[in-house]
C-alpha positions as CSV (number, residue, x, y, z in Angstrom):
1,M,138.8,115.0,-23.5
2,T,140.7,111.8,-24.4
3,A,141.3,111.2,-28.0
4,K,139.7,108.1,-29.4
5,R,142.2,105.3,-30.1
6,P,142.0,103.9,-33.6
7,A,140.7,100.3,-34.0
8,R,143.4,97.6,-34.6
9,P,143.1,95.4,-37.6
10,L,142.7,91.6,-37.3
11,L,144.5,88.9,-39.4
12,D,141.7,88.8,-41.9
13,G,141.9,92.6,-42.4
14,S,138.8,93.5,-40.4
15,L,139.0,95.8,-37.5
16,L,138.9,94.8,-33.8
17,P,135.6,95.7,-32.3
18,E,135.5,98.3,-29.5
19,P,135.0,96.9,-25.9
20,A,131.7,98.5,-25.6
21,Q,130.6,96.7,-28.8
22,L,131.9,93.3,-27.3
23,L,129.8,93.7,-24.1
24,E,126.6,94.5,-26.0
25,G,124.1,91.7,-25.5
26,V,125.9,90.2,-22.5
27,N,123.4,89.6,-19.8
28,E,123.8,89.5,-16.0
29,K,123.9,85.7,-15.8
30,V,127.1,85.6,-17.7
31,W,128.7,88.2,-15.4
32,I,127.8,86.1,-12.4
33,E,129.4,83.0,-13.9
34,V,132.6,85.0,-14.7
35,I,132.8,86.2,-11.1
36,Q,132.3,82.7,-9.7
37,K,135.1,81.4,-11.9
38,M,137.3,84.1,-10.7
39,D,136.5,83.2,-7.1
40,E,137.3,79.6,-7.8
41,V,140.6,80.5,-9.3
42,Y,141.4,82.8,-6.4
43,N,140.6,80.0,-3.8
44,D,142.8,77.6,-5.7
45,L,145.6,80.1,-5.6
46,L,145.2,80.5,-1.9
47,Q,145.3,76.7,-1.4
48,Y,148.4,76.5,-3.5
49,E,150.0,79.2,-1.5
50,V,149.2,77.5,1.9
51,A,150.5,74.2,0.6
52,L,153.6,75.8,-0.7
53,E,154.2,77.5,2.7
54,Q,153.7,74.1,4.5
55,N,156.1,72.4,2.1
56,N,158.6,75.1,2.7
57,A,158.3,74.8,6.4
58,A,158.6,71.0,6.2
59,L,161.7,71.4,4.0
60,E,163.3,73.8,6.4
61,E,162.5,71.5,9.4
62,S,164.1,68.6,7.4
63,H,167.2,70.7,6.7
64,R,167.4,71.6,10.4
65,F,167.0,67.9,11.4
66,I,169.7,66.8,9.0
67,A,172.0,69.6,10.1
68,S,171.6,68.7,13.8
69,I,172.4,65.0,13.0
70,L,175.5,66.0,11.1
71,A,176.6,68.4,13.9
72,S,176.1,65.7,16.5
73,M,178.0,62.9,14.7
74,S,181.4,62.0,16.2
75,D,182.3,60.2,13.0
76,I,183.6,62.2,10.1
77,L,181.4,62.6,7.0
78,V,182.4,63.8,3.6
79,V,180.2,64.1,0.4
80,C,182.2,64.5,-2.8
81,D,181.5,64.3,-6.5
82,R,182.7,61.6,-8.8
83,H,186.1,63.3,-9.2
84,G,186.7,63.6,-5.5
85,A,185.9,67.3,-5.1
86,I,184.3,67.9,-1.7
87,E,180.7,69.1,-1.8
88,E,179.6,68.7,1.9
89,V,181.3,68.0,5.2
90,N,180.1,67.7,8.8
91,P,181.5,69.6,11.8
92,A,183.5,66.5,13.0
93,F,185.5,66.5,9.8
94,Q,186.1,70.2,10.2
95,R,187.4,69.7,13.7
96,Y,189.8,66.9,12.7
97,T,191.3,68.9,9.8
98,G,191.2,72.3,11.4
99,R,189.5,73.9,8.3
100,D,186.0,75.4,8.0
101,E,183.4,74.4,5.5
102,P,183.9,77.1,2.9
103,T,187.6,76.3,2.8
104,L,186.9,72.6,2.4
105,K,184.2,72.8,-0.3
106,G,185.7,72.3,-3.7
107,T,188.9,70.9,-2.3
108,S,190.0,67.4,-3.5
109,I,189.5,64.9,-0.8
110,F,192.8,63.2,-1.8
111,D,194.7,66.3,-0.7
112,L,193.6,65.9,2.9
113,F,195.5,62.6,3.5
114,A,198.8,62.7,5.3
115,D,201.3,61.4,2.6
116,D,201.6,60.5,-1.0
117,K,201.2,56.8,-0.4
118,A,197.8,57.4,1.4
119,R,196.7,59.7,-1.4
120,D,197.5,57.1,-4.1
121,K,195.8,54.4,-2.1
122,A,192.7,56.6,-1.7
123,R,192.6,57.3,-5.5
124,S,192.9,53.6,-6.2
125,F,190.0,52.8,-3.9
126,F,188.0,55.6,-5.3
127,A,188.4,54.4,-8.8
128,S,188.1,50.6,-8.3
129,H,185.2,50.7,-5.8
130,S,183.1,53.5,-7.4
131,H,180.1,51.1,-7.9
132,D,180.4,48.7,-4.9
133,G,182.1,50.8,-2.3
134,A,184.7,49.7,0.3
135,Q,184.6,49.0,4.0
136,D,187.1,49.5,6.8
137,V,189.9,51.1,4.8
138,E,192.6,52.4,7.2
139,L,194.3,55.6,5.9
140,P,196.2,58.4,7.7
141,L,194.4,61.7,7.7
142,Q,196.3,65.0,8.1
143,A,195.2,66.5,11.4
144,E,194.9,70.1,12.5
145,D,198.4,70.1,14.0
146,G,200.0,68.6,10.9
147,G,200.3,65.1,12.3
148,A,198.8,61.9,10.9
149,V,195.7,60.4,12.5
150,P,194.9,56.8,11.4
151,V,191.2,56.7,10.4
152,S,189.1,53.7,9.3
153,F,187.1,54.8,6.2
154,N,184.0,53.5,4.5
155,W,183.4,54.5,0.9
156,T,179.8,54.3,-0.4
157,P,178.8,55.3,-4.0
158,R,176.2,58.0,-4.4
159,L,173.9,57.4,-7.4
160,S,171.3,59.5,-9.2
161,G,167.7,58.5,-9.7
162,T,168.7,56.8,-13.0
163,G,171.5,54.8,-11.3
164,K,174.3,56.9,-12.6
165,L,177.3,57.5,-10.4
166,I,177.3,61.2,-9.2
167,G,179.8,61.0,-6.3
168,M,180.9,59.2,-3.2
169,V,179.9,59.4,0.5
170,V,182.9,58.8,2.8
171,T,182.5,58.2,6.5
172,G,185.3,57.3,9.0
173,R,186.3,57.0,12.6
174,P,189.8,57.4,14.2
175,V,191.3,53.9,14.8
176,G,192.4,54.9,18.3
177,E,188.7,55.3,19.3
178,L,187.8,52.0,17.7
179,R,190.5,50.2,19.5
180,R,189.6,51.7,22.8
181,A,186.0,50.8,22.3
182,Y,186.9,47.2,21.3
183,R,189.2,47.0,24.3
184,E,186.5,48.2,26.7
185,L,184.0,45.8,25.1
186,R,186.4,42.9,25.4
187,Q,187.1,43.8,29.1
188,T,183.4,44.1,29.8
189,H,182.8,40.7,28.2
190,E,185.6,39.1,30.3
191,D,184.2,40.6,33.5
192,L,180.8,39.4,32.6
193,K,182.1,35.8,31.9
194,R,184.0,35.9,35.2
195,T,181.0,37.1,37.1
196,Q,178.8,34.4,35.5
197,Q,181.3,31.7,36.4
198,Q,181.5,33.0,40.0
199,L,177.7,33.0,40.2
200,L,177.5,29.5,38.9
201,H,180.2,28.3,41.2
202,S,178.5,30.0,44.2
203,E,175.2,28.3,43.4
204,K,177.0,24.9,42.9
205,M,178.9,25.4,46.2
206,A,175.6,26.2,48.0
207,S,174.0,23.0,46.7
208,L,177.0,21.0,47.6
209,G,177.1,22.5,51.0
210,R,173.6,21.3,51.7
211,L,174.4,17.9,50.4
212,V,177.7,17.3,52.2
213,A,176.2,18.6,55.5
214,G,173.8,15.6,55.5
215,V,176.6,13.2,54.3
216,A,179.0,14.4,57.0
217,H,176.3,13.9,59.7
218,E,175.5,10.4,58.5
219,L,179.2,9.4,58.4
220,N,180.3,11.0,61.6
221,N,178.7,8.4,64.0
222,P,179.9,5.2,62.3
223,I,183.4,6.6,61.7
224,S,183.6,7.5,65.4
225,F,182.4,4.0,66.3
226,V,184.9,2.3,64.0
227,L,187.8,4.4,65.2
228,G,186.9,3.9,68.9
229,N,186.7,0.1,68.4
230,V,190.0,-0.1,66.5
231,L,191.8,1.8,69.2
232,A,190.3,-0.6,71.8
233,L,191.3,-3.6,69.6
234,K,194.9,-2.3,69.5
235,R,195.0,-2.2,73.3
236,Y,193.5,-5.7,73.4
237,A,195.9,-7.0,70.8
238,G,198.9,-5.8,72.8
239,R,197.6,-7.7,75.9
240,L,196.9,-10.8,73.9
241,E,200.4,-10.7,72.4
242,T,201.9,-10.5,75.9
243,Y,199.8,-13.3,77.1
244,L,200.6,-15.6,74.2
245,E,204.3,-14.9,74.5
246,A,204.2,-15.9,78.1
247,V,202.2,-19.1,77.4
248,H,204.6,-20.1,74.5
249,N,207.7,-19.4,76.6
250,R,206.5,-21.7,79.4
251,G,204.4,-24.3,77.6
252,C,206.3,-25.2,74.4
253,D,209.1,-26.9,76.3
254,C,206.7,-29.1,78.2
255,I,204.1,-29.7,75.5
256,P,205.6,-30.4,72.0
257,E,202.1,-30.4,70.5
258,L,201.7,-26.7,71.4
259,E,204.9,-25.8,69.6
260,E,203.7,-27.7,66.5
261,L,200.4,-25.9,66.6
262,R,202.1,-22.6,67.0
263,S,204.2,-23.3,63.8
264,E,201.2,-24.7,61.9
265,L,199.0,-21.7,62.6
266,R,201.9,-19.3,62.0
267,I,201.2,-17.5,65.3
268,D,204.4,-15.6,65.1
269,R,203.6,-14.2,61.7
270,I,200.1,-13.1,62.9
271,L,201.6,-11.4,65.9
272,E,204.0,-9.5,63.6
273,D,201.3,-8.5,61.2
274,M,198.7,-7.5,63.8
275,S,200.2,-4.3,64.9
276,P,200.7,-2.9,61.3
277,L,197.3,-4.0,60.3
278,I,195.7,-2.3,63.3
279,D,197.8,0.8,62.7
280,G,196.6,0.9,59.1
281,M,193.0,0.6,60.2
282,I,193.5,3.5,62.6
283,E,195.2,5.6,59.9
284,G,192.4,5.0,57.5
285,A,189.7,5.7,60.1
286,E,191.5,9.0,61.2
287,R,191.8,10.0,57.5
288,T,188.1,9.4,57.0
289,R,187.4,11.4,60.2
290,D,189.5,14.3,58.8
291,I,187.5,14.2,55.6
292,V,184.2,14.3,57.5
293,D,185.5,17.2,59.6
294,G,186.5,19.0,56.3
295,L,183.0,18.3,55.0
296,K,181.5,19.8,58.1
297,R,183.7,22.9,57.9
298,F,182.8,23.2,54.2
299,S,179.1,23.2,54.8
300,A,178.9,25.0,58.1
301,L,177.7,28.6,58.3
302,D,179.9,31.2,59.9
303,R,178.7,31.5,63.5
304,E,181.7,33.6,64.6
305,A,181.1,37.2,65.5
306,A,182.7,39.5,63.0
307,E,185.5,41.7,64.4
308,R,187.9,44.3,63.1
309,F,191.5,43.1,62.6
310,N,194.7,43.7,60.6
311,L,194.9,41.1,57.9
312,A,198.7,41.8,57.5
313,E,199.2,40.4,61.0
314,V,197.1,37.3,60.2
315,V,199.2,36.6,57.1
316,Q,202.5,36.9,59.1
317,R,201.1,34.6,61.8
318,A,200.0,32.0,59.2
319,V,203.3,32.1,57.4
320,R,205.1,31.4,60.7
321,W,202.9,28.4,61.5
322,V,203.5,26.8,58.1
323,A,207.2,27.6,58.1
324,K,207.7,25.5,61.2
325,S,207.1,22.3,59.2
326,A,208.6,23.5,55.9
327,P,212.1,22.5,54.7
328,P,214.9,25.1,54.9
329,S,214.9,25.3,51.0
330,F,211.4,26.8,51.0
331,T,211.3,30.6,51.5
332,V,208.3,33.0,51.9
333,R,208.7,36.7,51.1
334,T,206.0,39.2,52.1
335,E,205.5,42.6,50.7
336,L,202.5,43.9,52.6
337,P,201.3,47.3,53.7
338,A,201.6,47.9,57.5
339,E,197.8,48.0,57.7
340,L,195.2,45.9,55.9
341,P,192.0,46.7,57.8
342,L,189.3,44.1,57.6
343,R,186.2,43.0,59.3
344,G,185.4,39.3,59.7
345,S,186.8,36.2,61.2
346,P,190.6,36.3,61.6
347,G,190.7,32.6,62.5
348,Q,188.9,31.6,59.3
349,L,191.0,33.8,57.1
350,Q,194.2,32.5,58.8
351,Q,193.0,29.1,57.7
352,V,192.7,30.4,54.1
353,V,196.2,31.9,54.1
354,M,197.7,28.8,55.7
355,N,196.1,26.6,53.0
356,L,197.4,28.7,50.2
357,V,200.9,28.8,51.7
358,Q,200.8,25.0,52.2
359,N,199.7,24.5,48.6
360,A,202.7,26.6,47.4
361,L,205.0,24.5,49.6
362,Q,203.7,21.3,48.1
363,A,203.8,22.7,44.5
364,T,207.4,23.8,44.8
365,A,208.6,20.6,46.6
366,A,210.4,19.4,43.5
367,Q,212.1,22.8,43.0
368,P,215.7,23.2,44.2
369,G,214.7,26.5,45.8
370,G,210.9,26.8,46.4
371,E,209.8,30.4,46.9
372,L,206.5,32.1,47.5
373,L,205.9,35.8,47.3
374,I,202.9,37.3,49.2
375,S,202.1,40.9,48.2
376,G,199.3,43.1,49.3
377,E,197.5,46.1,47.9
378,L,195.2,48.5,49.7
379,G,192.5,50.1,47.4
380,D,189.8,52.6,48.2
381,R,187.2,49.9,48.9
382,E,189.0,46.7,48.5
383,L,192.2,45.0,49.6
384,R,194.1,42.3,47.7
385,L,196.5,39.6,48.6
386,I,198.5,38.0,45.7
387,F,200.2,34.6,46.3
388,H,202.8,33.8,43.5
389,D,205.0,30.7,43.7
390,N,207.8,29.5,41.4
391,G,206.3,26.0,40.9
392,P,205.2,24.4,37.7
393,G,201.9,26.2,37.6
394,I,198.4,24.8,37.3
395,P,197.4,22.6,34.4
396,D,194.9,24.4,32.1
397,E,192.4,21.6,32.4
398,A,192.4,22.0,36.2
399,L,191.9,25.7,36.4
400,G,188.1,25.5,36.0
401,H,187.8,22.8,38.7
402,L,190.3,24.0,41.2
403,F,187.7,25.1,43.8
404,D,185.4,22.0,43.4
405,P,185.1,19.8,46.5
406,F,187.4,16.7,46.3
407,F,189.2,17.9,43.3
408,T,193.0,17.8,43.7
409,T,196.1,17.8,41.5
410,K,198.2,16.1,44.2
411,P,199.0,12.4,44.2
412,V,196.6,10.0,45.8
413,G,196.8,10.1,49.6
414,E,198.4,13.5,49.8
415,G,195.3,15.7,49.8
416,T,191.5,15.5,50.4
417,G,190.6,18.1,47.7
418,L,188.7,20.1,50.3
419,G,191.2,22.8,51.2
420,L,190.5,25.2,48.3
421,S,186.8,24.5,48.5
422,I,186.7,25.5,52.1
423,S,188.8,28.5,51.5
424,Y,186.5,29.6,48.6
425,G,183.5,29.3,50.9
426,I,185.2,31.3,53.7
427,V,186.3,34.1,51.3
428,E,182.8,34.2,49.8
429,R,181.2,34.6,53.2
430,H,183.4,37.5,53.8
431,G,182.1,39.2,50.6
432,G,185.3,38.6,48.6
433,R,186.5,36.4,45.8
434,I,189.5,34.2,45.1
435,V,190.8,33.6,41.6
436,A,193.6,31.2,40.4
437,S,195.7,31.7,37.3
438,N,199.2,31.0,35.9
439,H,201.8,33.8,35.8
440,P,203.3,34.6,32.3
441,E,206.8,34.1,33.7
442,G,205.8,30.8,35.4
443,G,204.3,29.6,38.6
444,A,200.8,29.7,40.0
445,V,199.0,32.9,41.2
446,F,196.1,33.1,43.6
447,R,194.5,36.5,44.0
448,L,192.4,37.1,47.1
449,T,190.2,40.2,47.1
450,L,188.2,41.3,50.2
451,P,186.2,44.4,51.0
452,R,188.2,46.6,53.4
453,D,186.9,47.8,56.7
454,L,186.1,51.5,56.1
455,P,185.8,53.9,59.1
456,A,182.3,55.2,59.8
457,A,181.4,58.5,58.1
């Protein structure tokens, strides 16, 4: 039998009642209320436990999300305290330095730079920009192999909830990657601008083609009529001159009035001027006819059947044709592959090459030794011809209009301004492009690019 425990005294000296005495007089209703309160407390505890588990799961998911972001970042990320001691790093920084996270934590960030000058500069930025940060600071970082890797850093202050500085967040990217990205972006931008210009020029050429087709048709008949009549007039003038000479030789001695009339009307002067005047009319009519023919070629669609041919042979043939009329001081050198397979119209592309060679001949006319180099390249899907002369080059203000119809840099009377426009249209119909520029060492450069004829698979 258990011994009875003595009653404990209270503060006032009285004894604590026994449990049985405390429960005397408590009815069933009170017990029910106590049990209900216990149930409510238990339910609240269960809800708190469920909420705590949900919050823990969300926190773990957030940690995994942040860790995946840090792991996938190609830029380096370092979190340090206000003294520069590293607290957190991402895998990219570990790869660049060749050290794992436990080794890096607690290390001073300044010790990871390549030299003392970089360390002093980093400390200066860290101290002077602790509240406003710094952007695009290039410093050499010591790499895994001991070498120095230039990195563009951004320093951002890390503040507490009360606005107090507690550290710094440092991000960076190797400058080599930035320069390569900028270079690719710039090249893409230039390609886009060039493509846009080619599209605009193609649309303009198509509209001009429709326009000049109608103009050439309207001018062709009256020019043919004028030229035919002037040629007939030249024949008639020759006959009249012979007749008048015979009349004067026989009649002037017998009829003095005829000699006076001949002198008064200046018949001899008219006869001398008539032949040059008619020749000038014929030259002007023929020149107008040539312009109309050029307009017709400029606007005409290619109706020739495409055929396979070697462009290298076409270039050599075109050079021989132009060389026949060129002065001995003008030389053309060719550096071409033996085969430049192409599908299209050899006659039309010969016209393009002859036009470019002729332009080089005229551009170098003032040079003591005019020279043109024609080189060729054969790519996987394209072939290129490059025409480089040693002339004065192309004026900058003319580069954007060089392929416009009737635009020419030649003196008045030496060109119609249609040669390059027609060449541009021919090259475009062959699926290629032609671009003009100035060479850094002097002279003009025309680059002709065409899709090569690939054998069937």
